Residue, then its C-alpha position, 0 to 999 in steps of 0.5 A: m365048325t371050328a372056332p376061329t384062331p385067336a389073334r396072337i402077339v408075342l413080346l420077346r426080349h432081345g439077346r444078351p447085350s455086348v455091353a455089361l452093366t457091371g462094375i463100380l461106377r461114379a454118377t459121372d460114368l452113367a452117361r457114358l454107360a447109357d450111350a454105350y448100351r444104346v448102341a450095343g449089339i448082342v453076344d449070344a444066340p436065341p434058344p430053340t424054345t424062343r425060335a419055336v414060339l415064332k413059328d407061323i408068325g404073320m409079321a415081325l417087328c423090332s425096336d430101332l436099337p442095334r441089340s433088338r435088330q440083331s436079335a430079330q435077325a438071329l431069330g431068323l426074322g429077316e435081314n431088315p426087320v421092320a424097326d421102329a423107335l416106338f418100341g425102343e426101351a424106356q430110357l433110364p434117367h441118369f445124373r451127369h455129375g457127382r462123385i458117388r461110387l456104387p455098383a452098376a446094379v445098385w445104380l440101375t435099381v436106384l435110378r429105376l425107383l427114382w424113375l417110377a417116382g417121377f425123376s426123368r433127367n437125361g431120360e424119358s419120364y415114366a408118364a411118357a414111356k406109358r403113353r408110348a407103350r399105349s401107342a405101341a400096344q395099339r399098333l401091335i393090336d392093329l397089326a395082329r388083326i391084319h396078320g393074325s399074329v405079330a412078334l415084337v423083339g423089344h426090351g424088358v421094361m417097354n415089353h412089360l409096359i406094352g403087356r400091361e396095356l394089352r391086358a387092359q384091352g382084354w388080351r390074355c397072357s397065356l405065357r408070362p415072360g421071364k426077365d432073362y434075355w430071349a424071354y417072351a410072353v404070348y398074348e391072345v384075344n378072340 
């Protein structure tokens, strides 16, 4: 008698966005950058290893953001993948006023640290993102029970939060994700 195949959830990060998060920015530039990033598509193609992990996937989903939808299409997951805002990236808070000029990478680091400390102006709070990740993880679990395996083409921070929820519910991460575009993690449970 063979052992039952474990249910599997694959969390993938989207491809490289068409908007570069570089340069020296003032606080007043952050809203414009956030808007541009929200509607950005992708500029690269998935590597063969990422495509290979999706072999035999029962169902594929993505966030409703263009970079996630285009990544799902580039992975061959259909012209109109199941897209849902539930899986969208945690919206980084930002300032709309101020003259301080910093490199984009510094702004992103400072804002993410402030976000973890409770700052949420013009974005989504950390607590709200964690609640949404809990709901997203439960939806993926329910779909994995029905389809056997599910892939989500999502976003770095939200995939991390969803992965944390999956582990809290007993799912094993057999392959830890990297932070690069097209990186993925595989979660399994019997």
